[in-house]
N, CA, C and O atoms as a Tripos MOL2 file, in Angstrom:
@<TRIPOS>MOLECULE
protein
  264   263    66     0     0
PROTEIN
NO_CHARGES

@<TRIPOS>ATOM
      1 N          41.8680   42.6140 -146.9850 N.3       1 MET1
      2 CA         41.2470   43.9070 -146.8550 C.3       1 MET1
      3 C          41.6960   44.7890 -148.0350 C.2       1 MET1
      4 O          42.8690   44.8030 -148.4090 O.2       1 MET1
      5 N          40.7570   45.4980 -148.5920 N.am      2 THR2
      6 CA         41.0220   46.3730 -149.7280 C.3       2 THR2
      7 C          41.3160   47.7850 -149.2310 C.2       2 THR2
      8 O          40.6730   48.2870 -148.3090 O.2       2 THR2
      9 N          42.2770   48.3910 -149.8490 N.am      3 ARG3
     10 CA         42.6200   49.7730 -149.5090 C.3       3 ARG3
     11 C          41.5290   50.7110 -149.9930 C.2       3 ARG3
     12 O          40.9970   50.5290 -151.0880 O.2       3 ARG3
     13 N          41.1820   51.7310 -149.1770 N.am      4 ARG4
     14 CA         40.0580   52.5980 -149.5230 C.3       4 ARG4
     15 C          40.3990   54.0660 -149.5930 C.2       4 ARG4
     16 O          39.5900   54.8510 -150.0860 O.2       4 ARG4
     17 N          41.5740   54.4760 -149.1160 N.am      5 LEU5
     18 CA         41.9700   55.8790 -149.1510 C.3       5 LEU5
     19 C          43.2640   56.0180 -149.9470 C.2       5 LEU5
     20 O          44.1710   55.1950 -149.8350 O.2       5 LEU5
     21 N          43.3290   57.0800 -150.7550 N.am      6 TYR6
     22 CA         44.4700   57.2890 -151.6370 C.3       6 TYR6
     23 C          45.0110   58.6980 -151.4860 C.2       6 TYR6
     24 O          44.2580   59.6330 -151.2160 O.2       6 TYR6
     25 N          46.3220   58.8520 -151.6610 N.am      7 THR7
     26 CA         46.9700   60.1600 -151.5840 C.3       7 THR7
     27 C          46.6430   60.9800 -152.8290 C.2       7 THR7
     28 O          46.0650   60.4720 -153.7900 O.2       7 THR7
     29 N          47.0210   62.2490 -152.7950 N.am      8 VAL8
     30 CA         46.8200   63.1230 -153.9480 C.3       8 VAL8
     31 C          47.5550   62.5510 -155.1580 C.2       8 VAL8
     32 O          47.0040   62.4990 -156.2580 O.2       8 VAL8
     33 N          48.7840   62.1300 -154.9550 N.am      9 LYS9
     34 CA         49.5790   61.5630 -156.0490 C.3       9 LYS9
     35 C          48.9030   60.3280 -156.6360 C.2       9 LYS9
     36 O          48.8440   60.1720 -157.8560 O.2       9 LYS9
     37 N          48.3960   59.4570 -155.7780 N.am     10 GLU10
     38 CA         47.7210   58.2450 -156.2520 C.3      10 GLU10
     39 C          46.4170   58.5810 -156.9730 C.2      10 GLU10
     40 O          46.0960   57.9650 -157.9900 O.2      10 GLU10
     41 N          45.6620   59.5570 -156.4520 N.am     11 ALA11
     42 CA         44.4230   59.9760 -157.1140 C.3      11 ALA11
     43 C          44.7400   60.5360 -158.4970 C.2      11 ALA11
     44 O          44.0110   60.2870 -159.4570 O.2      11 ALA11
     45 N          45.8290   61.2900 -158.5910 N.am     12 ALA12
     46 CA         46.2440   61.8350 -159.8870 C.3      12 ALA12
     47 C          46.5770   60.6990 -160.8570 C.2      12 ALA12
     48 O          46.1570   60.7370 -162.0140 O.2      12 ALA12
     49 N          47.3080   59.7140 -160.4110 N.am     13 LEU13
     50 CA         47.6490   58.5690 -161.2640 C.3      13 LEU13
     51 C          46.4090   57.7970 -161.6940 C.2      13 LEU13
     52 O          46.3110   57.3580 -162.8400 O.2      13 LEU13
     53 N          45.4660   57.6330 -160.7780 N.am     14 MET14
     54 CA         44.2510   56.8670 -161.0660 C.3      14 MET14
     55 C          43.3510   57.5760 -162.0790 C.2      14 MET14
     56 O          42.6300   56.9290 -162.8380 O.2      14 MET14
     57 N          43.3980   58.9040 -162.0830 N.am     15 THR15
     58 CA         42.5210   59.6620 -162.9760 C.3      15 THR15
     59 C          43.2260   60.1630 -164.2260 C.2      15 THR15
     60 O          42.5770   60.5990 -165.1770 O.2      15 THR15
     61 N          44.5510   60.1020 -164.2280 N.am     16 GLY16
     62 CA         45.3000   60.6100 -165.3700 C.3      16 GLY16
     63 C          45.4780   62.1150 -165.3370 C.2      16 GLY16
     64 O          45.8960   62.7120 -166.3290 O.2      16 GLY16
     65 N          45.1640   62.7390 -164.1980 N.am     17 LEU17
     66 CA         45.3090   64.1760 -164.0470 C.3      17 LEU17
     67 C          46.6020   64.4890 -163.2940 C.2      17 LEU17
     68 O          47.1860   63.6130 -162.6550 O.2      17 LEU17
     69 N          47.0350   65.7300 -163.3740 N.am     18 SER18
     70 CA         48.1990   66.1530 -162.6080 C.3      18 SER18
     71 C          47.7850   66.4080 -161.1640 C.2      18 SER18
     72 O          46.5970   66.5260 -160.8620 O.2      18 SER18
     73 N          48.7640   66.4920 -160.2790 N.am     19 ARG19
     74 CA         48.4750   66.8210 -158.8830 C.3      19 ARG19
     75 C          47.7960   68.1840 -158.7990 C.2      19 ARG19
     76 O          46.8580   68.3700 -158.0230 O.2      19 ARG19
     77 N          48.2740   69.1380 -159.6030 N.am     20 ALA20
     78 CA         47.6760   70.4850 -159.5980 C.3      20 ALA20
     79 C          46.2160   70.4220 -160.0310 C.2      20 ALA20
     80 O          45.3720   71.1080 -159.4550 O.2      20 ALA20
     81 N          45.9120   69.6140 -161.0310 N.am     21 SER21
     82 CA         44.5240   69.4770 -161.4900 C.3      21 SER21
     83 C          43.6500   68.8550 -160.4160 C.2      21 SER21
     84 O          42.4940   69.2460 -160.2510 O.2      21 SER21
     85 N          44.1920   67.8890 -159.6840 N.am     22 ILE22
     86 CA         43.4340   67.2820 -158.5790 C.3      22 ILE22
     87 C          43.1070   68.3540 -157.5450 C.2      22 ILE22
     88 O          41.9690   68.4350 -157.0810 O.2      22 ILE22
     89 N          44.0860   69.1750 -157.1770 N.am     23 TYR23
     90 CA         43.8410   70.2480 -156.2100 C.3      23 TYR23
     91 C          42.8360   71.2590 -156.7570 C.2      23 TYR23
     92 O          41.9890   71.7510 -156.0120 O.2      23 TYR23
     93 N          42.9220   71.5730 -158.0520 N.am     24 ASN24
     94 CA         41.9540   72.5020 -158.6600 C.3      24 ASN24
     95 C          40.5440   71.9290 -158.6100 C.2      24 ASN24
     96 O          39.5960   72.6400 -158.2790 O.2      24 ASN24
     97 N          40.4010   70.6350 -158.9400 N.am     25 ARG25
     98 CA         39.0880   69.9750 -158.8960 C.3      25 ARG25
     99 C          38.5670   69.9110 -157.4640 C.2      25 ARG25
    100 O          37.3650   70.0340 -157.2300 O.2      25 ARG25
    101 N          39.4680   69.7200 -156.5160 N.am     26 LEU26
    102 CA         39.0950   69.7010 -155.1070 C.3      26 LEU26
    103 C          38.5630   71.0720 -154.6830 C.2      26 LEU26
    104 O          37.5320   71.1600 -154.0170 O.2      26 LEU26
    105 N          39.2570   72.1250 -155.0650 N.am     27 SER27
    106 CA         38.8270   73.4940 -154.7340 C.3      27 SER27
    107 C          37.4860   73.8320 -155.3700 C.2      27 SER27
    108 O          36.6820   74.5650 -154.7940 O.2      27 SER27
    109 N          37.2510   73.2890 -156.5710 N.am     28 ALA28
    110 CA         36.0030   73.5450 -157.2830 C.3      28 ALA28
    111 C          34.8490   72.6930 -156.7470 C.2      28 ALA28
    112 O          33.6980   72.8930 -157.1360 O.2      28 ALA28
    113 N          35.1500   71.7490 -155.8620 N.am     29 GLY29
    114 CA         34.1080   70.8780 -155.3120 C.3      29 GLY29
    115 C          33.7530   69.7140 -156.2070 C.2      29 GLY29
    116 O          32.7120   69.0810 -156.0280 O.2      29 GLY29
    117 N          34.6190   69.4250 -157.1780 N.am     30 ASP30
    118 CA         34.3440   68.3440 -158.1270 C.3      30 ASP30
    119 C          34.6960   66.9650 -157.5920 C.2      30 ASP30
    120 O          34.1930   65.9590 -158.0910 O.2      30 ASP30
    121 N          35.5560   66.9120 -156.5810 N.am     31 ILE31
    122 CA         35.9660   65.6320 -156.0040 C.3      31 ILE31
    123 C          36.0690   65.8090 -154.4870 C.2      31 ILE31
    124 O          36.5320   66.8390 -153.9960 O.2      31 ILE31
    125 N          35.6330   64.7990 -153.7710 N.am     32 ARG32
    126 CA         35.6480   64.8390 -152.3000 C.3      32 ARG32
    127 C          36.9700   64.2940 -151.7660 C.2      32 ARG32
    128 O          37.6400   63.4860 -152.4090 O.2      32 ARG32
    129 N          37.3200   64.7590 -150.5800 N.am     33 SER33
    130 CA         38.4920   64.2140 -149.8980 C.3      33 SER33
    131 C          38.2590   64.3030 -148.3930 C.2      33 SER33
    132 O          37.2990   64.9170 -147.9290 O.2      33 SER33
    133 N          39.1530   63.6800 -147.6540 N.am     34 VAL34
    134 CA         39.1380   63.7690 -146.2030 C.3      34 VAL34
    135 C          40.5330   64.1640 -145.7450 C.2      34 VAL34
    136 O          41.5190   63.9240 -146.4420 O.2      34 VAL34
    137 N          40.6040   64.7680 -144.5730 N.am     35 LYS35
    138 CA         41.9050   65.0740 -143.9850 C.3      35 LYS35
    139 C          42.0950   64.1680 -142.7830 C.2      35 LYS35
    140 O          41.2080   64.0210 -141.9420 O.2      35 LYS35
    141 N          43.2690   63.5680 -142.7230 N.am     36 VAL36
    142 CA         43.6640   62.7540 -141.5820 C.3      36 VAL36
    143 C          44.9630   63.3710 -141.0900 C.2      36 VAL36
    144 O          46.0200   63.1820 -141.6920 O.2      36 VAL36
    145 N          44.8780   64.1020 -140.0040 N.am     37 GLY37
    146 CA         46.0250   64.8880 -139.5680 C.3      37 GLY37
    147 C          46.2910   65.9580 -140.6100 C.2      37 GLY37
    148 O          45.4040   66.7480 -140.9340 O.2      37 GLY37
    149 N          47.4940   65.9860 -141.1320 N.am     38 SER38
    150 CA         47.8280   66.9560 -142.1760 C.3      38 SER38
    151 C          47.7070   66.3600 -143.5790 C.2      38 SER38
    152 O          47.9440   67.0480 -144.5720 O.2      38 SER38
    153 N          47.3440   65.1000 -143.6550 N.am     39 ARG39
    154 CA         47.2720   64.4190 -144.9560 C.3      39 ARG39
    155 C          45.9060   64.5840 -145.6030 C.2      39 ARG39
    156 O          44.8750   64.4830 -144.9380 O.2      39 ARG39
    157 N          45.9090   64.8360 -146.9000 N.am     40 ARG40
    158 CA         44.6900   64.9150 -147.7030 C.3      40 ARG40
    159 C          44.5600   63.5680 -148.4070 C.2      40 ARG40
    160 O          45.4510   63.1660 -149.1550 O.2      40 ARG40
    161 N          43.4510   62.8720 -148.1670 N.am     41 LEU41
    162 CA         43.2380   61.5490 -148.7440 C.3      41 LEU41
    163 C          41.9040   61.5010 -149.4740 C.2      41 LEU41
    164 O          40.9480   62.1850 -149.1070 O.2      41 LEU41
    165 N          41.8630   60.6810 -150.5100 N.am     42 PHE42
    166 CA         40.6780   60.5580 -151.3510 C.3      42 PHE42
    167 C          40.0910   59.1640 -151.1970 C.2      42 PHE42
    168 O          40.7560   58.1710 -151.4900 O.2      42 PHE42
    169 N          38.8280   59.0860 -150.7310 N.am     43 PRO43
    170 CA         38.1710   57.7810 -150.6570 C.3      43 PRO43
    171 C          38.0200   57.1860 -152.0610 C.2      43 PRO43
    172 O          37.8350   57.9110 -153.0390 O.2      43 PRO43
    173 N          38.1000   55.8730 -152.1390 N.am     44 ASP44
    174 CA         37.9320   55.2190 -153.4380 C.3      44 ASP44
    175 C          36.5860   55.5770 -154.0630 C.2      44 ASP44
    176 O          36.4830   55.7040 -155.2830 O.2      44 ASP44
    177 N          35.5610   55.7380 -153.2380 N.am     45 THR45
    178 CA         34.2350   56.0850 -153.7630 C.3      45 THR45
    179 C          34.2240   57.4840 -154.3740 C.2      45 THR45
    180 O          33.5200   57.7210 -155.3550 O.2      45 THR45
    181 N          34.9930   58.4130 -153.8070 N.am     46 ALA46
    182 CA         35.0570   59.7760 -154.3450 C.3      46 ALA46
    183 C          35.7050   59.7740 -155.7240 C.2      46 ALA46
    184 O          35.2780   60.5010 -156.6210 O.2      46 ALA46
    185 N          36.7350   58.9550 -155.8880 N.am     47 ILE47
    186 CA         37.4100   58.8580 -157.1930 C.3      47 ILE47
    187 C          36.4610   58.2490 -158.2140 C.2      47 ILE47
    188 O          36.3630   58.7300 -159.3430 O.2      47 ILE47
    189 N          35.7590   57.1830 -157.8140 N.am     48 ASP48
    190 CA         34.7930   56.5450 -158.7220 C.3      48 ASP48
    191 C          33.6880   57.5150 -159.1240 C.2      48 ASP48
    192 O          33.3290   57.5950 -160.2990 O.2      48 ASP48
    193 N          33.1470   58.2520 -158.1550 N.am     49 GLU49
    194 CA         32.0700   59.2170 -158.4470 C.3      49 GLU49
    195 C          32.5570   60.3220 -159.3810 C.2      49 GLU49
    196 O          31.8320   60.7300 -160.2880 O.2      49 GLU49
    197 N          33.7670   60.8030 -159.1680 N.am     50 PHE50
    198 CA         34.3400   61.8400 -160.0120 C.3      50 PHE50
    199 C          34.4530   61.3530 -161.4560 C.2      50 PHE50
    200 O          34.0810   62.0660 -162.3880 O.2      50 PHE50
    201 N          34.9640   60.1440 -161.6350 N.am     51 ILE51
    202 CA         35.1150   59.5800 -162.9790 C.3      51 ILE51
    203 C          33.7430   59.3700 -163.6250 C.2      51 ILE51
    204 O          33.5740   59.6460 -164.8130 O.2      51 ILE51
    205 N          32.7710   58.8880 -162.8630 N.am     52 GLU52
    206 CA         31.4160   58.6930 -163.3950 C.3      52 GLU52
    207 C          30.8120   60.0110 -163.8690 C.2      52 GLU52
    208 O          30.1740   60.0630 -164.9210 O.2      52 GLU52
    209 N          31.0140   61.0880 -163.0840 N.am     53 ARG53
    210 CA         30.4960   62.4010 -163.5020 C.3      53 ARG53
    211 C          31.1740   62.8820 -164.7820 C.2      53 ARG53
    212 O          30.5240   63.4780 -165.6410 O.2      53 ARG53
    213 N          32.4730   62.6280 -164.9150 N.am     54 LEU54
    214 CA         33.1750   62.9980 -166.1460 C.3      54 LEU54
    215 C          32.6050   62.2310 -167.3440 C.2      54 LEU54
    216 O          32.4230   62.7970 -168.4220 O.2      54 LEU54
    217 N          32.3270   60.9490 -167.1480 N.am     55 GLU55
    218 CA         31.7570   60.1320 -168.2200 C.3      55 GLU55
    219 C          30.3630   60.6250 -168.6000 C.2      55 GLU55
    220 O          30.0350   60.7010 -169.7840 O.2      55 GLU55
    221 N          29.5410   60.9600 -167.6060 N.am     56 GLU56
    222 CA         28.1950   61.4750 -167.8770 C.3      56 GLU56
    223 C          28.2690   62.7910 -168.6400 C.2      56 GLU56
    224 O          27.5130   63.0170 -169.5850 O.2      56 GLU56
    225 N          29.1930   63.6630 -168.2160 N.am     57 GLN57
    226 CA         29.3600   64.9540 -168.8880 C.3      57 GLN57
    227 C          29.7780   64.7370 -170.3390 C.2      57 GLN57
    228 O          29.2690   65.4010 -171.2420 O.2      57 GLN57
    229 N          30.7030   63.8090 -170.5610 N.am     58 ALA58
    230 CA         31.1640   63.5330 -171.9210 C.3      58 ALA58
    231 C          30.0340   62.9670 -172.7790 C.2      58 ALA58
    232 O          29.9360   63.2860 -173.9640 O.2      58 ALA58
    233 N          29.1820   62.1320 -172.1860 N.am     59 ALA59
    234 CA         28.0710   61.5420 -172.9210 C.3      59 ALA59
    235 C          27.0620   62.6180 -173.3350 C.2      59 ALA59
    236 O          26.3910   62.4860 -174.3590 O.2      59 ALA59
    237 N          26.9620   63.6820 -172.5330 N.am     60 ARG60
    238 CA         26.0490   64.7810 -172.8670 C.3      60 ARG60
    239 C          26.6970   65.7940 -173.8000 C.2      60 ARG60
    240 O          26.0640   66.7680 -174.2080 O.2      60 ARG60
    241 N          27.9650   65.5580 -174.1360 N.am     61 GLY61
    242 CA         28.6410   66.4460 -175.0620 C.3      61 GLY61
    243 C          29.3810   67.5800 -174.3940 C.2      61 GLY61
    244 O          29.8010   68.5260 -175.0600 O.2      61 GLY61
    245 N          29.5500   67.5000 -173.0710 N.am     62 GLY62
    246 CA         30.2660   68.5430 -172.3590 C.3      62 GLY62
    247 C          31.7590   68.3030 -172.3950 C.2      62 GLY62
    248 O          32.2200   67.2490 -172.8330 O.2      62 GLY62
    249 N          32.5140   69.2860 -171.9310 N.am     63 SER63
    250 CA         33.9680   69.1890 -171.9660 C.3      63 SER63
    251 C          34.5810   68.8070 -170.6400 C.2      63 SER63
    252 O          35.8060   68.8020 -170.5200 O.2      63 SER63
    253 N          33.7800   68.4840 -169.6370 N.am     64 GLY64
    254 CA         34.3180   68.0940 -168.3320 C.3      64 GLY64
    255 C          33.4930   68.6880 -167.2230 C.2      64 GLY64
    256 O          32.5710   69.4650 -167.4720 O.2      64 GLY64
    257 N          33.8150   68.3320 -166.0130 N.am     65 VAL65
    258 CA         33.1100   68.8480 -164.8500 C.3      65 VAL65
    259 C          33.3920   70.3280 -164.7220 C.2      65 VAL65
    260 O          34.5410   70.7620 -164.8060 O.2      65 VAL65
    261 N          32.3600   71.0870 -164.5210 N.am     66 ALA66
    262 CA         32.5120   72.5570 -164.4260 C.3      66 ALA66
    263 C          33.2000   72.9560 -163.1580 C.2      66 ALA66
    264 O          33.4090   74.1450 -162.9160 O.2      66 ALA66
@<TRIPOS>BOND
     1     1     2 1
     2     2     3 1
     3     3     4 2
     4     3     5 am
     5     5     6 1
     6     6     7 1
     7     7     8 2
     8     7     9 am
     9     9    10 1
    10    10    11 1
    11    11    12 2
    12    11    13 am
    13    13    14 1
    14    14    15 1
    15    15    16 2
    16    15    17 am
    17    17    18 1
    18    18    19 1
    19    19    20 2
    20    19    21 am
    21    21    22 1
    22    22    23 1
    23    23    24 2
    24    23    25 am
    25    25    26 1
    26    26    27 1
    27    27    28 2
    28    27    29 am
    29    29    30 1
    30    30    31 1
    31    31    32 2
    32    31    33 am
    33    33    34 1
    34    34    35 1
    35    35    36 2
    36    35    37 am
    37    37    38 1
    38    38    39 1
    39    39    40 2
    40    39    41 am
    41    41    42 1
    42    42    43 1
    43    43    44 2
    44    43    45 am
    45    45    46 1
    46    46    47 1
    47    47    48 2
    48    47    49 am
    49    49    50 1
    50    50    51 1
    51    51    52 2
    52    51    53 am
    53    53    54 1
    54    54    55 1
    55    55    56 2
    56    55    57 am
    57    57    58 1
    58    58    59 1
    59    59    60 2
    60    59    61 am
    61    61    62 1
    62    62    63 1
    63    63    64 2
    64    63    65 am
    65    65    66 1
    66    66    67 1
    67    67    68 2
    68    67    69 am
    69    69    70 1
    70    70    71 1
    71    71    72 2
    72    71    73 am
    73    73    74 1
    74    74    75 1
    75    75    76 2
    76    75    77 am
    77    77    78 1
    78    78    79 1
    79    79    80 2
    80    79    81 am
    81    81    82 1
    82    82    83 1
    83    83    84 2
    84    83    85 am
    85    85    86 1
    86    86    87 1
    87    87    88 2
    88    87    89 am
    89    89    90 1
    90    90    91 1
    91    91    92 2
    92    91    93 am
    93    93    94 1
    94    94    95 1
    95    95    96 2
    96    95    97 am
    97    97    98 1
    98    98    99 1
    99    99   100 2
   100    99   101 am
   101   101   102 1
   102   102   103 1
   103   103   104 2
   104   103   105 am
   105   105   106 1
   106   106   107 1
   107   107   108 2
   108   107   109 am
   109   109   110 1
   110   110   111 1
   111   111   112 2
   112   111   113 am
   113   113   114 1
   114   114   115 1
   115   115   116 2
   116   115   117 am
   117   117   118 1
   118   118   119 1
   119   119   120 2
   120   119   121 am
   121   121   122 1
   122   122   123 1
   123   123   124 2
   124   123   125 am
   125   125   126 1
   126   126   127 1
   127   127   128 2
   128   127   129 am
   129   129   130 1
   130   130   131 1
   131   131   132 2
   132   131   133 am
   133   133   134 1
   134   134   135 1
   135   135   136 2
   136   135   137 am
   137   137   138 1
   138   138   139 1
   139   139   140 2
   140   139   141 am
   141   141   142 1
   142   142   143 1
   143   143   144 2
   144   143   145 am
   145   145   146 1
   146   146   147 1
   147   147   148 2
   148   147   149 am
   149   149   150 1
   150   150   151 1
   151   151   152 2
   152   151   153 am
   153   153   154 1
   154   154   155 1
   155   155   156 2
   156   155   157 am
   157   157   158 1
   158   158   159 1
   159   159   160 2
   160   159   161 am
   161   161   162 1
   162   162   163 1
   163   163   164 2
   164   163   165 am
   165   165   166 1
   166   166   167 1
   167   167   168 2
   168   167   169 am
   169   169   170 1
   170   170   171 1
   171   171   172 2
   172   171   173 am
   173   173   174 1
   174   174   175 1
   175   175   176 2
   176   175   177 am
   177   177   178 1
   178   178   179 1
   179   179   180 2
   180   179   181 am
   181   181   182 1
   182   182   183 1
   183   183   184 2
   184   183   185 am
   185   185   186 1
   186   186   187 1
   187   187   188 2
   188   187   189 am
   189   189   190 1
   190   190   191 1
   191   191   192 2
   192   191   193 am
   193   193   194 1
   194   194   195 1
   195   195   196 2
   196   195   197 am
   197   197   198 1
   198   198   199 1
   199   199   200 2
   200   199   201 am
   201   201   202 1
   202   202   203 1
   203   203   204 2
   204   203   205 am
   205   205   206 1
   206   206   207 1
   207   207   208 2
   208   207   209 am
   209   209   210 1
   210   210   211 1
   211   211   212 2
   212   211   213 am
   213   213   214 1
   214   214   215 1
   215   215   216 2
   216   215   217 am
   217   217   218 1
   218   218   219 1
   219   219   220 2
   220   219   221 am
   221   221   222 1
   222   222   223 1
   223   223   224 2
   224   223   225 am
   225   225   226 1
   226   226   227 1
   227   227   228 2
   228   227   229 am
   229   229   230 1
   230   230   231 1
   231   231   232 2
   232   231   233 am
   233   233   234 1
   234   234   235 1
   235   235   236 2
   236   235   237 am
   237   237   238 1
   238   238   239 1
   239   239   240 2
   240   239   241 am
   241   241   242 1
   242   242   243 1
   243   243   244 2
   244   243   245 am
   245   245   246 1
   246   246   247 1
   247   247   248 2
   248   247   249 am
   249   249   250 1
   250   250   251 1
   251   251   252 2
   252   251   253 am
   253   253   254 1
   254   254   255 1
   255   255   256 2
   256   255   257 am
   257   257   258 1
   258   258   259 1
   259   259   260 2
   260   259   261 am
   261   261   262 1
   262   262   263 1
   263   263   264 2
@<TRIPOS>SUBSTRUCTURE
     1 MET1         2 RESIDUE 1 A MET
     2 THR2         6 RESIDUE 1 A THR
     3 ARG3        10 RESIDUE 1 A ARG
     4 ARG4        14 RESIDUE 1 A ARG
     5 LEU5        18 RESIDUE 1 A LEU
     6 TYR6        22 RESIDUE 1 A TYR
     7 THR7        26 RESIDUE 1 A THR
     8 VAL8        30 RESIDUE 1 A VAL
     9 LYS9        34 RESIDUE 1 A LYS
    10 GLU10       38 RESIDUE 1 A GLU
    11 ALA11       42 RESIDUE 1 A ALA
    12 ALA12       46 RESIDUE 1 A ALA
    13 LEU13       50 RESIDUE 1 A LEU
    14 MET14       54 RESIDUE 1 A MET
    15 THR15       58 RESIDUE 1 A THR
    16 GLY16       62 RESIDUE 1 A GLY
    17 LEU17       66 RESIDUE 1 A LEU
    18 SER18       70 RESIDUE 1 A SER
    19 ARG19       74 RESIDUE 1 A ARG
    20 ALA20       78 RESIDUE 1 A ALA
    21 SER21       82 RESIDUE 1 A SER
    22 ILE22       86 RESIDUE 1 A ILE
    23 TYR23       90 RESIDUE 1 A TYR
    24 ASN24       94 RESIDUE 1 A ASN
    25 ARG25       98 RESIDUE 1 A ARG
    26 LEU26      102 RESIDUE 1 A LEU
    27 SER27      106 RESIDUE 1 A SER
    28 ALA28      110 RESIDUE 1 A ALA
    29 GLY29      114 RESIDUE 1 A GLY
    30 ASP30      118 RESIDUE 1 A ASP
    31 ILE31      122 RESIDUE 1 A ILE
    32 ARG32      126 RESIDUE 1 A ARG
    33 SER33      130 RESIDUE 1 A SER
    34 VAL34      134 RESIDUE 1 A VAL
    35 LYS35      138 RESIDUE 1 A LYS
    36 VAL36      142 RESIDUE 1 A VAL
    37 GLY37      146 RESIDUE 1 A GLY
    38 SER38      150 RESIDUE 1 A SER
    39 ARG39      154 RESIDUE 1 A ARG
    40 ARG40      158 RESIDUE 1 A ARG
    41 LEU41      162 RESIDUE 1 A LEU
    42 PHE42      166 RESIDUE 1 A PHE
    43 PRO43      170 RESIDUE 1 A PRO
    44 ASP44      174 RESIDUE 1 A ASP
    45 THR45      178 RESIDUE 1 A THR
    46 ALA46      182 RESIDUE 1 A ALA
    47 ILE47      186 RESIDUE 1 A ILE
    48 ASP48      190 RESIDUE 1 A ASP
    49 GLU49      194 RESIDUE 1 A GLU
    50 PHE50      198 RESIDUE 1 A PHE
    51 ILE51      202 RESIDUE 1 A ILE
    52 GLU52      206 RESIDUE 1 A GLU
    53 ARG53      210 RESIDUE 1 A ARG
    54 LEU54      214 RESIDUE 1 A LEU
    55 GLU55      218 RESIDUE 1 A GLU
    56 GLU56      222 RESIDUE 1 A GLU
    57 GLN57      226 RESIDUE 1 A GLN
    58 ALA58      230 RESIDUE 1 A ALA
    59 ALA59      234 RESIDUE 1 A ALA
    60 ARG60      238 RESIDUE 1 A ARG
    61 GLY61      242 RESIDUE 1 A GLY
    62 GLY62      246 RESIDUE 1 A GLY
    63 SER63      250 RESIDUE 1 A SER
    64 GLY64      254 RESIDUE 1 A GLY
    65 VAL65      258 RESIDUE 1 A VAL
    66 ALA66      262 RESIDUE 1 A ALA
């Protein structure tokens, strides 16, 4: 079975962003997450979609997700 949910720290490592940047992107609606009890977790699909949007933005000459 493949793991599908990741912590904030793991999402930060996977994207190369800081934990603070992950929280900022979350507040801006740039990346999805779920809450399980008091834990904030990121589905693997949300991380993939976030990275894909960053790549699309870069291809269009933008500086990142707004």
